[in-house]
C-alpha positions in Angstrom: 80.3 104.5 114.1 78.8 102.4 111.2 79.8 98.7 112.6 78.6 95.2 111.8 77.8 92.6 114.4 80.1 90.2 112.2 83.6 92.2 113.2 85.2 95.4 112.9 84.8 96.0 109.3 81.9 97.4 107.4 79.7 96.7 103.8 79.6 93.3 103.7 77.5 92.5 100.4 74.5 90.2 100.5 74.4 89.8 96.6 76.4 91.0 93.4 76.0 94.7 93.0 73.3 95.7 90.4 74.6 98.1 87.2 72.5 101.4 88.8 76.0 102.6 89.7 77.2 102.4 86.1 74.0 103.8 84.7 74.3 106.9 87.3 77.8 107.4 85.9 76.8 107.5 82.4 74.1 109.9 83.4 76.4 112.2 85.1 78.7 111.9 82.1 75.6 113.3 79.9 75.1 116.2 82.2 78.8 117.2 82.3 78.6 117.5 78.6 75.6 119.5 79.0 77.1 121.9 81.2 80.2 122.2 78.8 77.9 123.6 76.2 76.2 126.2 78.7 78.7 127.4 81.4 82.1 126.2 80.2 85.1 124.8 81.9 84.7 126.0 85.3 81.0 124.9 85.5 82.5 121.4 84.8 84.9 121.5 87.4 82.2 122.3 90.0 80.1 119.6 88.6 82.7 117.0 88.9 83.4 118.1 92.5 79.7 117.8 93.3 79.2 114.1 91.9 83.0 112.8 92.4 82.3 109.6 94.3 84.1 109.0 97.8 87.7 107.1 97.2 91.3 106.8 98.6 94.5 106.5 96.7 97.4 105.0 97.6 100.8 105.9 96.5 104.1 104.3 96.8 107.5 104.1 94.4 105.7 106.6 92.1 102.7 104.5 91.4 99.0 105.3 92.5 96.2 103.1 92.7 92.5 103.7 93.9 90.4 102.0 95.9 86.6 102.3 97.4 86.9 103.5 101.0 85.4 100.2 102.2 88.1 98.5 100.5 91.0 100.6 101.9 89.3 100.1 105.4 89.4 96.6 104.8 93.1 96.4 103.2 94.1 98.8 106.5 93.0 96.0 109.0 94.7 92.9 107.1 97.5 94.9 107.5 97.4 96.2 110.9 97.0 92.4 112.0 99.9 91.6 110.3 101.9 94.4 112.1 100.4 92.9 115.3 101.7 89.5 114.6 105.0 90.8 113.9 104.9 89.4 110.2 107.0 91.3 107.4 105.1 93.7 105.1 105.3 90.9 102.5 102.8 88.6 104.3 100.5 92.0 103.9 101.0 92.1 100.5 100.0 88.3 99.9 97.1 88.7 101.8 95.9 91.7 100.3 96.7 90.3 96.6 94.5 87.3 97.7 91.8 89.2 98.8 91.6 91.5 95.7 91.2 88.1 93.7 88.8 86.5 96.0 86.4 89.2 97.2 87.6 92.4 95.8 88.5 93.1 99.4 84.7 93.1 100.8 83.7 90.9 103.5 80.9 89.2 101.3 78.1 86.7 102.5 78.2 84.9 99.3 80.3 82.9 96.9 81.3 79.9 95.1 79.6 77.3 97.0 79.6 77.9 100.8 82.5 80.5 100.0 82.5 83.5 102.3 84.4 86.9 103.4 87.6 88.5 102.5 89.4 85.3 101.4 86.3 83.1 100.6 87.1 80.5 103.1 84.7 77.7 103.3 83.1 76.2 106.6 83.0 72.7 104.6 86.7 73.0 104.7 87.5 73.4 108.2 88.2 77.4 107.9 85.4 77.8 110.6 81.7 78.6 111.3 80.2 80.7 108.7 79.7 83.6 111.6 83.5 83.3 112.3 84.7 83.5 108.7 82.5 86.7 108.3 84.3 88.5 111.4 87.2 90.1 109.3 89.5 89.8 112.4 89.0 85.9 112.3 89.2 85.3 108.7 92.6 87.4 108.5 94.0 85.6 111.4 93.1 82.3 109.8 94.7 83.3 106.6 97.9 84.2 108.2 98.0 80.9 110.1 97.8 78.9 107.1 100.7 81.5 105.5 103.2 81.0 108.1 103.2 77.5 107.6 104.5 77.8 104.0 108.0 77.2 104.0 109.9 80.6 102.5 106.8 82.0 101.7 108.6 85.4 102.0 111.2 84.2 99.1 108.2 82.7 97.1 106.3 84.7 94.3 103.2 85.9 95.6 100.5 84.0 93.3 102.6 80.9 94.5 102.3 81.5 98.4 98.5 82.7 97.9 97.7 79.4 96.1 99.7 77.7 98.8 97.0 78.9 101.3 93.7 79.2 99.0 94.3 75.7 96.6 92.4 77.7 93.9 91.2 76.6 90.9 92.3 79.9 89.2 95.9 79.8 91.3 97.8 82.3 88.8 95.2 84.8 88.9 96.6 86.5 92.1 99.7 87.7 89.9 97.5 90.6 88.3 97.3 92.0 91.7 100.8 92.3 92.9 101.6 95.7 92.0 98.7 97.3 94.2 98.7 95.1 96.7 102.4 95.6 97.4 102.0 99.6 97.2 99.0 99.4 99.7 101.1 97.1 102.1 103.9 99.5 101.7 101.9 102.5 102.7 99.6 100.8 105.3 102.6 99.0 107.1 104.6 102.5 107.3 107.2 101.7 105.2 105.9 104.2 102.9 105.1 107.4 104.5 102.0 109.7 103.5 101.0 107.6 101.2 97.3 107.1 101.8 94.8 109.6 101.2 90.9 109.6 101.0 88.3 112.1 99.9 84.9 111.4 102.0 81.8 113.6 102.9 81.5 114.6 106.3 80.6 111.6 108.5 76.6 111.6 109.2 77.6 111.7 113.1 80.7 112.1 115.2 82.4 109.4 115.7 83.3 107.6 119.2 86.9 108.1 120.2 86.7 105.2 122.7 85.5 103.0 119.9 88.4 104.3 117.7 91.0 103.7 120.2 89.6 99.8 120.9 89.8 99.3 117.3 93.6 100.6 117.1 93.9 97.9 120.0 92.0 95.3 118.3 93.9 95.8 115.1 97.5 96.6 116.1 97.6 95.4 119.4 98.9 98.8 120.8 97.2 101.2 123.4 95.7 104.4 122.7 94.9 107.2 125.0 91.6 109.0 124.5 91.1 112.9 125.5 87.7 114.4 124.8 87.6 114.1 120.8 91.0 112.9 120.1 92.7 109.8 120.0 96.6 109.8 120.7 99.1 106.8 120.3 102.5 108.0 121.2 105.4 105.9 119.7 109.2 106.3 119.2 108.5 104.2 116.0 108.2 106.2 112.9 107.0 103.5 110.9 104.7 102.2 113.5 103.4 106.2 113.5 102.7 106.3 109.6 101.4 102.6 109.7 98.6 104.2 112.4 98.2 107.3 110.7 97.5 105.7 107.4 95.4 103.2 109.2 93.4 106.1 110.5 92.9 107.9 107.0 91.8 104.7 105.6 89.5 103.5 108.3 88.1 107.0 108.6 84.9 105.7 106.5 84.2 103.4 109.4 85.3 105.6 112.4 84.0 109.1 111.4 87.7 110.7 111.7 87.9 113.9 110.5 91.6 114.8 110.7 94.5 112.6 111.3 98.2 114.1 112.3 101.5 112.4 111.9 104.4 114.6 113.3 104.2 117.7 111.3 102.0 116.3 108.7 98.3 115.9 108.7 95.2 114.9 106.6 92.0 116.8 106.6 88.9 115.0 105.7 86.7 116.6 102.6 85.8 116.2 99.2 88.1 118.7 97.6 91.6 118.9 96.5 92.9 119.2 100.4 92.0 115.9 101.2 94.0 114.4 98.5 97.3 115.5 100.0 99.2 115.2 103.4 99.8 119.1 104.4 102.6 120.1 106.5 101.2 121.7 109.8 102.8 123.3 112.8 105.7 121.4 114.3 105.2 119.5 117.1 106.2 120.1 120.4 109.3 118.1 121.8 106.4 116.2 124.0 103.8 115.7 121.1 102.1 112.6 120.6 103.4 110.9 117.3 100.0 110.3 115.8 96.5 111.8 116.6 93.2 111.0 115.2 90.5 113.6 115.4 86.8 112.8 115.6 85.3 116.6 115.5 
């Protein structure tokens, strides 16, 4: 499982990204235009699939938003920690919107002055040591520690609640992320079911089911069981089941999960259309676990 020593979330960036990816995209477009001239629509469809980037999508209340897989994984951890702390989905919405503005929901190792991590917290301002802040579980909990001290934060505008925590020079900027943050928190908290999908390449190596179970306990504070290559969580709480199932999809880029099942619905990892939806599978037996995450 591709983890970092800084915490349970991967892809901390050491410096801003170069424009190389944009140049690659332009080359792909030119190649597709060439294929149109030679092979027509069917060939273009094949080339699009071949070159399509890994991507996650979240859908709630009729709106769909795109995430890079590492961003979706980080948002899933942020939301799970809110559930663990028995905070409302509104808290996760505020946290995700804040991280979108501060770091693009990436655990970055640079920022303004000494700012670091998902929420661009500053060691010099008492948020913790650099090592602590670059531990996403620590930094997320520190954000929530500050948020819950804001009186009536659940009734405030999201941008105002975020600003009470962050004290940013551009405090109104959080508002632009509200729709995507709200939809993402709704899905990842289990309020909206079957709303998270990801198209992902096959994992480089099989995931470690024990590590996945430990990560579920770390993020949600609940105990999952391991049986061979499968991690299971039994719960009578349907929303919690969907929260863990959506988490399983969003964090598959880290864990190596290849299939997630919630009740009679399942997501199958891949780069094709099948991975863009939760399909109906066999009806579970009466004693079937509510959630299963398969590593092979």
